[in-house]
N, CA, C, O and CB atoms as a CASP TS submission, in Angstrom:
PFRMAT TS
TARGET T0000
AUTHOR 0000-0000-0000
METHOD Language model
MODEL 1
PARENT N/A
ATOM      1  N   MET     1     105.515  78.697 104.499  1.00  0.00           N
ATOM      2  CA  MET     1     104.123  78.873 104.186  1.00  0.00           C
ATOM      3  C   MET     1     103.816  80.290 103.702  1.00  0.00           C
ATOM      4  O   MET     1     102.967  80.474 102.830  1.00  0.00           O
ATOM      5  CB  MET     1     103.289  78.544 105.387  1.00  0.00           C
ATOM      6  N   LEU     2     104.493  81.282 104.255  1.00  0.00           N
ATOM      7  CA  LEU     2     104.268  82.671 103.863  1.00  0.00           C
ATOM      8  C   LEU     2     105.528  83.242 103.240  1.00  0.00           C
ATOM      9  O   LEU     2     106.642  82.896 103.634  1.00  0.00           O
ATOM     10  CB  LEU     2     103.833  83.521 105.072  1.00  0.00           C
ATOM     11  N   LYS     3     105.343  84.119 102.264  1.00  0.00           N
ATOM     12  CA  LYS     3     106.483  84.738 101.597  1.00  0.00           C
ATOM     13  C   LYS     3     106.208  86.228 101.452  1.00  0.00           C
ATOM     14  O   LYS     3     105.102  86.631 101.092  1.00  0.00           O
ATOM     15  CB  LYS     3     106.752  84.080 100.207  1.00  0.00           C
ATOM     16  N   ILE     4     107.222  87.044 101.735  1.00  0.00           N
ATOM     17  CA  ILE     4     107.136  88.489 101.576  1.00  0.00           C
ATOM     18  C   ILE     4     108.146  88.893 100.507  1.00  0.00           C
ATOM     19  O   ILE     4     109.329  88.568 100.606  1.00  0.00           O
ATOM     20  CB  ILE     4     107.405  89.239 102.936  1.00  0.00           C
ATOM     21  N   VAL     5     107.673  89.602  99.489  1.00  0.00           N
ATOM     22  CA  VAL     5     108.539  90.071  98.400  1.00  0.00           C
ATOM     23  C   VAL     5     108.411  91.589  98.329  1.00  0.00           C
ATOM     24  O   VAL     5     107.301  92.119  98.287  1.00  0.00           O
ATOM     25  CB  VAL     5     108.156  89.399  97.019  1.00  0.00           C
ATOM     26  N   VAL     6     109.543  92.288  98.315  1.00  0.00           N
ATOM     27  CA  VAL     6     109.546  93.745  98.260  1.00  0.00           C
ATOM     28  C   VAL     6     110.364  94.191  97.059  1.00  0.00           C
ATOM     29  O   VAL     6     111.487  93.730  96.854  1.00  0.00           O
ATOM     30  CB  VAL     6     110.111  94.356  99.572  1.00  0.00           C
ATOM     31  N   GLU     7     109.789  95.098  96.260  1.00  0.00           N
ATOM     32  CA  GLU     7     110.467  95.590  95.058  1.00  0.00           C
ATOM     33  C   GLU     7     110.424  97.113  95.021  1.00  0.00           C
ATOM     34  O   GLU     7     109.480  97.737  95.506  1.00  0.00           O
ATOM     35  CB  GLU     7     109.818  95.002  93.781  1.00  0.00           C
ATOM     36  N   GLN     8     111.459  97.690  94.441  1.00  0.00           N
ATOM     37  CA  GLN     8     111.499  99.123  94.209  1.00  0.00           C
ATOM     38  C   GLN     8     112.184  99.353  92.870  1.00  0.00           C
ATOM     39  O   GLN     8     113.315  98.916  92.658  1.00  0.00           O
ATOM     40  CB  GLN     8     112.238  99.874  95.369  1.00  0.00           C
ATOM     41  N   GLY     9     111.496 100.038  91.975  1.00  0.00           N
ATOM     42  CA  GLY     9     112.069 100.325  90.669  1.00  0.00           C
ATOM     43  C   GLY     9     112.436  99.082  89.879  1.00  0.00           C
ATOM     44  O   GLY     9     113.409  99.091  89.125  1.00  0.00           O
ATOM     45  N   GLY    10     111.667  98.007  90.043  1.00  0.00           N
ATOM     46  CA  GLY    10     111.924  96.771  89.316  1.00  0.00           C
ATOM     47  C   GLY    10     113.005  95.891  89.934  1.00  0.00           C
ATOM     48  O   GLY    10     113.325  94.834  89.390  1.00  0.00           O
ATOM     49  N   THR    11     113.567  96.309  91.053  1.00  0.00           N
ATOM     50  CA  THR    11     114.608  95.544  91.736  1.00  0.00           C
ATOM     51  C   THR    11     114.059  94.971  93.034  1.00  0.00           C
ATOM     52  O   THR    11     113.398  95.675  93.798  1.00  0.00           O
ATOM     53  CB  THR    11     115.846  96.426  92.014  1.00  0.00           C
ATOM     54  N   THR    12     114.331  93.696  93.284  1.00  0.00           N
ATOM     55  CA  THR    12     113.912  93.064  94.530  1.00  0.00           C
ATOM     56  C   THR    12     114.834  93.536  95.651  1.00  0.00           C
ATOM     57  O   THR    12     116.058  93.486  95.531  1.00  0.00           O
ATOM     58  CB  THR    12     113.932  91.508  94.407  1.00  0.00           C
ATOM     59  N   LEU    13     114.224  93.997  96.745  1.00  0.00           N
ATOM     60  CA  LEU    13     114.995  94.471  97.891  1.00  0.00           C
ATOM     61  C   LEU    13     115.245  93.341  98.876  1.00  0.00           C
ATOM     62  O   LEU    13     114.417  92.444  99.036  1.00  0.00           O
ATOM     63  CB  LEU    13     114.270  95.627  98.586  1.00  0.00           C
ATOM     64  N   ARG    14     116.393  93.396  99.531  1.00  0.00           N
ATOM     65  CA  ARG    14     116.759  92.386 100.527  1.00  0.00           C
ATOM     66  C   ARG    14     115.955  92.625 101.795  1.00  0.00           C
ATOM     67  O   ARG    14     115.894  93.743 102.306  1.00  0.00           O
ATOM     68  CB  ARG    14     118.285  92.422 100.830  1.00  0.00           C
ATOM     69  N   ILE    15     115.338  91.560 102.295  1.00  0.00           N
ATOM     70  CA  ILE    15     114.556  91.622 103.528  1.00  0.00           C
ATOM     71  C   ILE    15     115.236  90.742 104.569  1.00  0.00           C
ATOM     72  O   ILE    15     115.568  89.588 104.293  1.00  0.00           O
ATOM     73  CB  ILE    15     113.073  91.169 103.289  1.00  0.00           C
ATOM     74  N   GLU    16     115.443  91.283 105.757  1.00  0.00           N
ATOM     75  CA  GLU    16     115.939  90.469 106.865  1.00  0.00           C
ATOM     76  C   GLU    16     114.731  89.863 107.555  1.00  0.00           C
ATOM     77  O   GLU    16     113.887  90.582 108.090  1.00  0.00           O
ATOM     78  CB  GLU    16     116.811  91.314 107.870  1.00  0.00           C
ATOM     79  N   ILE    17     114.650  88.542 107.540  1.00  0.00           N
ATOM     80  CA  ILE    17     113.515  87.851 108.146  1.00  0.00           C
ATOM     81  C   ILE    17     114.024  86.995 109.298  1.00  0.00           C
ATOM     82  O   ILE    17     114.746  86.018 109.096  1.00  0.00           O
ATOM     83  CB  ILE    17     112.757  86.979 107.095  1.00  0.00           C
ATOM     84  N   ASN    18     113.633  87.381 110.507  1.00  0.00           N
ATOM     85  CA  ASN    18     114.011  86.640 111.707  1.00  0.00           C
ATOM     86  C   ASN    18     112.813  85.985 112.370  1.00  0.00           C
ATOM     87  O   ASN    18     112.964  85.209 113.314  1.00  0.00           O
ATOM     88  CB  ASN    18     114.703  87.557 112.692  1.00  0.00           C
ATOM     89  N   TYR    19     111.616  86.302 111.874  1.00  0.00           N
ATOM     90  CA  TYR    19     110.391  85.799 112.479  1.00  0.00           C
ATOM     91  C   TYR    19     109.495  85.247 111.383  1.00  0.00           C
ATOM     92  O   TYR    19     108.863  86.012 110.653  1.00  0.00           O
ATOM     93  CB  TYR    19     109.665  86.910 113.284  1.00  0.00           C
ATOM     94  N   ASP    20     109.436  83.948 111.264  1.00  0.00           N
ATOM     95  CA  ASP    20     108.573  83.303 110.274  1.00  0.00           C
ATOM     96  C   ASP    20     108.164  81.933 110.806  1.00  0.00           C
ATOM     97  O   ASP    20     108.666  80.901 110.363  1.00  0.00           O
ATOM     98  CB  ASP    20     109.293  83.173 108.890  1.00  0.00           C
ATOM     99  N   LYS    21     107.269  81.948 111.737  1.00  0.00           N
ATOM    100  CA  LYS    21     106.910  80.732 112.460  1.00  0.00           C
ATOM    101  C   LYS    21     105.519  80.230 112.108  1.00  0.00           C
ATOM    102  O   LYS    21     104.589  81.009 111.901  1.00  0.00           O
ATOM    103  CB  LYS    21     106.997  80.973 113.941  1.00  0.00           C
ATOM    104  N   GLN    22     105.401  78.929 112.048  1.00  0.00           N
ATOM    105  CA  GLN    22     104.094  78.295 111.920  1.00  0.00           C
ATOM    106  C   GLN    22     103.739  77.771 113.311  1.00  0.00           C
ATOM    107  O   GLN    22     104.484  76.981 113.891  1.00  0.00           O
ATOM    108  CB  GLN    22     104.098  77.132 110.827  1.00  0.00           C
ATOM    109  N   VAL    23     102.609  78.209 113.839  1.00  0.00           N
ATOM    110  CA  VAL    23     102.225  77.787 115.179  1.00  0.00           C
ATOM    111  C   VAL    23     101.308  76.575 115.104  1.00  0.00           C
ATOM    112  O   VAL    23     100.747  76.266 114.053  1.00  0.00           O
ATOM    113  CB  VAL    23     101.538  78.935 115.934  1.00  0.00           C
ATOM    114  N   TRP    24     101.165  75.899 116.230  1.00  0.00           N
ATOM    115  CA  TRP    24     100.447  74.623 116.263  1.00  0.00           C
ATOM    116  C   TRP    24      99.003  74.726 115.796  1.00  0.00           C
ATOM    117  O   TRP    24      98.455  73.744 115.295  1.00  0.00           O
ATOM    118  CB  TRP    24     100.475  74.065 117.651  1.00  0.00           C
ATOM    119  N   SER    25      98.372  75.881 115.943  1.00  0.00           N
ATOM    120  CA  SER    25      96.966  76.008 115.572  1.00  0.00           C
ATOM    121  C   SER    25      96.758  76.129 114.064  1.00  0.00           C
ATOM    122  O   SER    25      95.626  76.086 113.582  1.00  0.00           O
ATOM    123  CB  SER    25      96.365  77.206 116.261  1.00  0.00           C
ATOM    124  N   GLY    26      97.855  76.281 113.325  1.00  0.00           N
ATOM    125  CA  GLY    26      97.743  76.435 111.883  1.00  0.00           C
ATOM    126  C   GLY    26      97.832  77.877 111.436  1.00  0.00           C
ATOM    127  O   GLY    26      98.062  78.150 110.258  1.00  0.00           O
ATOM    128  N   LEU    27      97.652  78.810 112.368  1.00  0.00           N
ATOM    129  CA  LEU    27      97.813  80.210 112.033  1.00  0.00           C
ATOM    130  C   LEU    27      99.300  80.510 111.906  1.00  0.00           C
ATOM    131  O   LEU    27     100.105  80.016 112.696  1.00  0.00           O
ATOM    132  CB  LEU    27      97.144  81.121 113.096  1.00  0.00           C
ATOM    133  N   SER    28      99.660  81.304 110.935  1.00  0.00           N
ATOM    134  CA  SER    28     101.063  81.620 110.725  1.00  0.00           C
ATOM    135  C   SER    28     101.240  83.120 110.615  1.00  0.00           C
ATOM    136  O   SER    28     100.291  83.851 110.328  1.00  0.00           O
ATOM    137  CB  SER    28     101.602  80.921 109.471  1.00  0.00           C
ATOM    138  N   TRP    29     102.467  83.573 110.846  1.00  0.00           N
ATOM    139  CA  TRP    29     102.774  84.980 110.685  1.00  0.00           C
ATOM    140  C   TRP    29     104.229  85.101 110.262  1.00  0.00           C
ATOM    141  O   TRP    29     105.033  84.196 110.480  1.00  0.00           O
ATOM    142  CB  TRP    29     102.498  85.774 111.992  1.00  0.00           C
ATOM    143  N   GLY    30     104.543  86.203 109.670  1.00  0.00           N
ATOM    144  CA  GLY    30     105.908  86.477 109.257  1.00  0.00           C
ATOM    145  C   GLY    30     106.178  87.958 109.385  1.00  0.00           C
ATOM    146  O   GLY    30     105.253  88.768 109.316  1.00  0.00           O
ATOM    147  N   ALA    31     107.427  88.320 109.571  1.00  0.00           N
ATOM    148  CA  ALA    31     107.821  89.722 109.666  1.00  0.00           C
ATOM    149  C   ALA    31     109.199  89.866 109.049  1.00  0.00           C
ATOM    150  O   ALA    31     110.037  88.969 109.146  1.00  0.00           O
ATOM    151  CB  ALA    31     107.810  90.224 111.146  1.00  0.00           C
ATOM    152  N   GLY    32     109.420  90.999 108.419  1.00  0.00           N
ATOM    153  CA  GLY    32     110.723  91.254 107.819  1.00  0.00           C
ATOM    154  C   GLY    32     111.105  92.708 107.983  1.00  0.00           C
ATOM    155  O   GLY    32     110.256  93.561 108.242  1.00  0.00           O
ATOM    156  N   GLU    33     112.398  92.986 107.828  1.00  0.00           N
ATOM    157  CA  GLU    33     112.907  94.345 107.978  1.00  0.00           C
ATOM    158  C   GLU    33     113.767  94.697 106.773  1.00  0.00           C
ATOM    159  O   GLU    33     114.588  93.899 106.321  1.00  0.00           O
ATOM    160  CB  GLU    33     113.715  94.494 109.291  1.00  0.00           C
ATOM    161  N   ILE    34     113.562  95.907 106.265  1.00  0.00           N
ATOM    162  CA  ILE    34     114.392  96.423 105.177  1.00  0.00           C
ATOM    163  C   ILE    34     115.191  97.585 105.746  1.00  0.00           C
ATOM    164  O   ILE    34     114.613  98.573 106.200  1.00  0.00           O
ATOM    165  CB  ILE    34     113.525  96.869 103.930  1.00  0.00           C
ATOM    166  N   LYS    35     116.484  97.479 105.726  1.00  0.00           N
ATOM    167  CA  LYS    35     117.352  98.534 106.245  1.00  0.00           C
ATOM    168  C   LYS    35     117.245  99.769 105.361  1.00  0.00           C
ATOM    169  O   LYS    35     117.094  99.662 104.144  1.00  0.00           O
ATOM    170  CB  LYS    35     118.820  98.051 106.327  1.00  0.00           C
ATOM    171  N   HIS    36     117.326 100.940 105.983  1.00  0.00           N
ATOM    172  CA  HIS    36     117.192 102.205 105.267  1.00  0.00           C
ATOM    173  C   HIS    36     118.190 102.319 104.112  1.00  0.00           C
ATOM    174  O   HIS    36     117.864 102.878 103.065  1.00  0.00           O
ATOM    175  CB  HIS    36     117.381 103.368 106.229  1.00  0.00           C
ATOM    176  N   ALA    37     119.375 101.804 104.295  1.00  0.00           N
ATOM    177  CA  ALA    37     120.407 101.880 103.254  1.00  0.00           C
ATOM    178  C   ALA    37     120.074 101.035 102.027  1.00  0.00           C
ATOM    179  O   ALA    37     120.704 101.195 100.982  1.00  0.00           O
ATOM    180  CB  ALA    37     121.740 101.440 103.818  1.00  0.00           C
ATOM    181  N   ASN    38     119.086 100.133 102.139  1.00  0.00           N
ATOM    182  CA  ASN    38     118.761  99.214 101.047  1.00  0.00           C
ATOM    183  C   ASN    38     117.621  99.681 100.153  1.00  0.00           C
ATOM    184  O   ASN    38     117.208  98.945  99.257  1.00  0.00           O
ATOM    185  CB  ASN    38     118.417  97.884 101.608  1.00  0.00           C
ATOM    186  N   PHE    39     117.101 100.895 100.375  1.00  0.00           N
ATOM    187  CA  PHE    39     116.054 101.417  99.499  1.00  0.00           C
ATOM    188  C   PHE    39     116.229 102.919  99.317  1.00  0.00           C
ATOM    189  O   PHE    39     116.899 103.583 100.108  1.00  0.00           O
ATOM    190  CB  PHE    39     114.654 101.101 100.069  1.00  0.00           C
ATOM    191  N   ALA    40     115.613 103.438  98.259  1.00  0.00           N
ATOM    192  CA  ALA    40     115.697 104.862  97.948  1.00  0.00           C
ATOM    193  C   ALA    40     114.495 105.578  98.551  1.00  0.00           C
ATOM    194  O   ALA    40     113.353 105.297  98.187  1.00  0.00           O
ATOM    195  CB  ALA    40     115.764 105.096  96.412  1.00  0.00           C
ATOM    196  N   ALA    41     114.750 106.497  99.470  1.00  0.00           N
ATOM    197  CA  ALA    41     113.662 107.268 100.086  1.00  0.00           C
ATOM    198  C   ALA    41     112.958 108.099  99.021  1.00  0.00           C
ATOM    199  O   ALA    41     113.596 108.622  98.107  1.00  0.00           O
ATOM    200  CB  ALA    41     114.201 108.185 101.222  1.00  0.00           C
ATOM    201  N   GLY    42     111.641 108.217  99.145  1.00  0.00           N
ATOM    202  CA  GLY    42     110.862 109.029  98.220  1.00  0.00           C
ATOM    203  C   GLY    42     110.436 108.323  96.947  1.00  0.00           C
ATOM    204  O   GLY    42     109.758 108.919  96.109  1.00  0.00           O
ATOM    205  N   SER    43     110.818 107.071  96.788  1.00  0.00           N
ATOM    206  CA  SER    43     110.451 106.285  95.612  1.00  0.00           C
ATOM    207  C   SER    43     109.507 105.164  96.049  1.00  0.00           C
ATOM    208  O   SER    43     109.731 104.555  97.096  1.00  0.00           O
ATOM    209  CB  SER    43     111.723 105.704  94.901  1.00  0.00           C
ATOM    210  N   PRO    44     108.455 104.875  95.274  1.00  0.00           N
ATOM    211  CA  PRO    44     107.482 103.849  95.682  1.00  0.00           C
ATOM    212  C   PRO    44     108.107 102.468  95.894  1.00  0.00           C
ATOM    213  O   PRO    44     109.043 102.073  95.200  1.00  0.00           O
ATOM    214  CB  PRO    44     106.391 103.743  94.642  1.00  0.00           C
ATOM    215  N   ILE    45     107.567 101.762  96.859  1.00  0.00           N
ATOM    216  CA  ILE    45     107.981 100.386  97.174  1.00  0.00           C
ATOM    217  C   ILE    45     106.747  99.501  97.044  1.00  0.00           C
ATOM    218  O   ILE    45     105.670  99.853  97.527  1.00  0.00           O
ATOM    219  CB  ILE    45     108.617 100.278  98.626  1.00  0.00           C
ATOM    220  N   ARG    46     106.907  98.351  96.390  1.00  0.00           N
ATOM    221  CA  ARG    46     105.815  97.392  96.231  1.00  0.00           C
ATOM    222  C   ARG    46     106.079  96.212  97.164  1.00  0.00           C
ATOM    223  O   ARG    46     107.156  95.616  97.142  1.00  0.00           O
ATOM    224  CB  ARG    46     105.682  96.916  94.736  1.00  0.00           C
ATOM    225  N   ILE    47     105.067  95.882  97.995  1.00  0.00           N
ATOM    226  CA  ILE    47     105.182  94.769  98.928  1.00  0.00           C
ATOM    227  C   ILE    47     104.121  93.737  98.561  1.00  0.00           C
ATOM    228  O   ILE    47     102.935  94.055  98.468  1.00  0.00           O
ATOM    229  CB  ILE    47     105.022  95.247 100.416  1.00  0.00           C
ATOM    230  N   ARG    48     104.566  92.488  98.353  1.00  0.00           N
ATOM    231  CA  ARG    48     103.628  91.396  98.057  1.00  0.00           C
ATOM    232  C   ARG    48     103.757  90.344  99.145  1.00  0.00           C
ATOM    233  O   ARG    48     104.862  89.948  99.515  1.00  0.00           O
ATOM    234  CB  ARG    48     103.900  90.773  96.644  1.00  0.00           C
ATOM    235  N   CYS    49     102.618  89.897  99.651  1.00  0.00           N
ATOM    236  CA  CYS    49     102.580  88.823 100.634  1.00  0.00           C
ATOM    237  C   CYS    49     101.897  87.634  99.985  1.00  0.00           C
ATOM    238  O   CYS    49     100.794  87.754  99.453  1.00  0.00           O
ATOM    239  CB  CYS    49     101.840  89.262 101.945  1.00  0.00           C
ATOM    240  N   LEU    50     102.556  86.490 100.031  1.00  0.00           N
ATOM    241  CA  LEU    50     102.063  85.291  99.349  1.00  0.00           C
ATOM    242  C   LEU    50     101.932  84.137 100.332  1.00  0.00           C
ATOM    243  O   LEU    50     102.681  84.043 101.303  1.00  0.00           O
ATOM    244  CB  LEU    50     102.999  84.899  98.190  1.00  0.00           C
ATOM    245  N   SER    51     100.978  83.271 100.067  1.00  0.00           N
ATOM    246  CA  SER    51     100.775  82.074 100.879  1.00  0.00           C
ATOM    247  C   SER    51     100.865  80.845  99.990  1.00  0.00           C
ATOM    248  O   SER    51     100.417  80.859  98.844  1.00  0.00           O
ATOM    249  CB  SER    51      99.410  82.121 101.611  1.00  0.00           C
ATOM    250  N   GLU    52     101.450  79.780 100.531  1.00  0.00           N
ATOM    251  CA  GLU    52     101.514  78.506  99.815  1.00  0.00           C
ATOM    252  C   GLU    52     100.295  77.639 100.125  1.00  0.00           C
ATOM    253  O   GLU    52     100.188  76.511  99.643  1.00  0.00           O
ATOM    254  CB  GLU    52     102.801  77.754 100.177  1.00  0.00           C
ATOM    255  N   GLU    53      99.382  78.174 100.931  1.00  0.00           N
ATOM    256  CA  GLU    53      98.170  77.442 101.299  1.00  0.00           C
ATOM    257  C   GLU    53      97.361  77.130 100.043  1.00  0.00           C
ATOM    258  O   GLU    53      97.206  77.993  99.179  1.00  0.00           O
ATOM    259  CB  GLU    53      97.317  78.255 102.312  1.00  0.00           C
ATOM    260  N   LYS    54      96.848  75.920  99.933  1.00  0.00           N
ATOM    261  CA  LYS    54      96.087  75.499  98.752  1.00  0.00           C
ATOM    262  C   LYS    54      94.663  76.066  98.750  1.00  0.00           C
ATOM    263  O   LYS    54      94.110  76.362  97.691  1.00  0.00           O
ATOM    264  CB  LYS    54      96.033  73.974  98.683  1.00  0.00           C
ATOM    265  N   SER    55      94.078  76.214  99.936  1.00  0.00           N
ATOM    266  CA  SER    55      92.727  76.766 100.006  1.00  0.00           C
ATOM    267  C   SER    55      92.797  78.293 100.078  1.00  0.00           C
ATOM    268  O   SER    55      93.857  78.872 100.315  1.00  0.00           O
ATOM    269  CB  SER    55      91.961  76.194 101.231  1.00  0.00           C
ATOM    270  N   LYS    56      91.650  78.925  99.869  1.00  0.00           N
ATOM    271  CA  LYS    56      91.575  80.380  99.873  1.00  0.00           C
ATOM    272  C   LYS    56      91.886  80.916 101.274  1.00  0.00           C
ATOM    273  O   LYS    56      91.364  80.412 102.268  1.00  0.00           O
ATOM    274  CB  LYS    56      90.178  80.854  99.406  1.00  0.00           C
ATOM    275  N   VAL    57      92.741  81.944 101.341  1.00  0.00           N
ATOM    276  CA  VAL    57      93.101  82.559 102.615  1.00  0.00           C
ATOM    277  C   VAL    57      92.971  84.076 102.504  1.00  0.00           C
ATOM    278  O   VAL    57      92.954  84.635 101.407  1.00  0.00           O
ATOM    279  CB  VAL    57      94.541  82.162 103.034  1.00  0.00           C
ATOM    280  N   VAL    58      92.881  84.717 103.638  1.00  0.00           N
ATOM    281  CA  VAL    58      92.882  86.173 103.704  1.00  0.00           C
ATOM    282  C   VAL    58      94.196  86.589 104.357  1.00  0.00           C
ATOM    283  O   VAL    58      94.484  86.201 105.489  1.00  0.00           O
ATOM    284  CB  VAL    58      91.635  86.724 104.503  1.00  0.00           C
ATOM    285  N   LEU    59      94.988  87.379 103.641  1.00  0.00           N
ATOM    286  CA  LEU    59      96.254  87.866 104.188  1.00  0.00           C
ATOM    287  C   LEU    59      96.073  89.311 104.641  1.00  0.00           C
ATOM    288  O   LEU    59      95.424  90.110 103.966  1.00  0.00           O
ATOM    289  CB  LEU    59      97.403  87.754 103.136  1.00  0.00           C
ATOM    290  N   GLU    60      96.647  89.625 105.774  1.00  0.00           N
ATOM    291  CA  GLU    60      96.564  90.975 106.320  1.00  0.00           C
ATOM    292  C   GLU    60      97.992  91.486 106.506  1.00  0.00           C
ATOM    293  O   GLU    60      98.848  90.772 107.028  1.00  0.00           O
ATOM    294  CB  GLU    60      95.762  91.002 107.677  1.00  0.00           C
ATOM    295  N   GLY    61      98.241  92.700 106.085  1.00  0.00           N
ATOM    296  CA  GLY    61      99.577  93.258 106.207  1.00  0.00           C
ATOM    297  C   GLY    61      99.592  94.531 107.023  1.00  0.00           C
ATOM    298  O   GLY    61      98.632  95.301 107.023  1.00  0.00           O
ATOM    299  N   HIS    62     100.697  94.740 107.718  1.00  0.00           N
ATOM    300  CA  HIS    62     100.906  95.959 108.498  1.00  0.00           C
ATOM    301  C   HIS    62     102.303  96.475 108.174  1.00  0.00           C
ATOM    302  O   HIS    62     103.252  95.696 108.074  1.00  0.00           O
ATOM    303  CB  HIS    62     100.734  95.698 110.045  1.00  0.00           C
ATOM    304  N   LEU    63     102.424  97.768 108.014  1.00  0.00           N
ATOM    305  CA  LEU    63     103.697  98.390 107.684  1.00  0.00           C
ATOM    306  C   LEU    63     104.046  99.380 108.788  1.00  0.00           C
ATOM    307  O   LEU    63     103.216 100.191 109.198  1.00  0.00           O
ATOM    308  CB  LEU    63     103.640  99.094 106.292  1.00  0.00           C
ATOM    309  N   TYR    64     105.290  99.301 109.265  1.00  0.00           N
ATOM    310  CA  TYR    64     105.741 100.184 110.333  1.00  0.00           C
ATOM    311  C   TYR    64     107.016 100.883 109.888  1.00  0.00           C
ATOM    312  O   TYR    64     107.887 100.275 109.266  1.00  0.00           O
ATOM    313  CB  TYR    64     105.972  99.397 111.652  1.00  0.00           C
ATOM    314  N   SER    65     107.114 102.151 110.209  1.00  0.00           N
ATOM    315  CA  SER    65     108.315 102.928 109.968  1.00  0.00           C
ATOM    316  C   SER    65     108.965 103.196 111.315  1.00  0.00           C
ATOM    317  O   SER    65     108.304 103.659 112.245  1.00  0.00           O
ATOM    318  CB  SER    65     108.000 104.258 109.210  1.00  0.00           C
ATOM    319  N   VAL    66     110.250 102.908 111.424  1.00  0.00           N
ATOM    320  CA  VAL    66     110.958 103.087 112.678  1.00  0.00           C
ATOM    321  C   VAL    66     112.001 104.173 112.497  1.00  0.00           C
ATOM    322  O   VAL    66     112.858 104.087 111.617  1.00  0.00           O
ATOM    323  CB  VAL    66     111.609 101.765 113.148  1.00  0.00           C
ATOM    324  N   ASP    67     111.922 105.193 113.333  1.00  0.00           N
ATOM    325  CA  ASP    67     112.913 106.272 113.331  1.00  0.00           C
ATOM    326  C   ASP    67     113.829 106.089 114.524  1.00  0.00           C
ATOM    327  O   ASP    67     113.372 105.920 115.655  1.00  0.00           O
ATOM    328  CB  ASP    67     112.231 107.674 113.365  1.00  0.00           C
ATOM    329  N   CYS    68     115.122 106.124 114.261  1.00  0.00           N
ATOM    330  CA  CYS    68     116.091 105.968 115.360  1.00  0.00           C
ATOM    331  C   CYS    68     116.817 107.267 115.614  1.00  0.00           C
ATOM    332  O   CYS    68     117.670 107.335 116.499  1.00  0.00           O
ATOM    333  CB  CYS    68     117.103 104.856 115.048  1.00  0.00           C
TER
END
């Protein structure tokens, strides 16, 4: 139902998606992770979130940076 697409410099980046569940109430959520080695630091990244829902929906996105 939900799709996350990430691009940098015209190239689609690989996203690890382990959480993409549709819950019984109809609300859905998805999360993905891009490993640091898979993108160039300091260069813009484009993130698109898409829904296959036929009716109008509002998508909300959150971005987190994790330092290890």
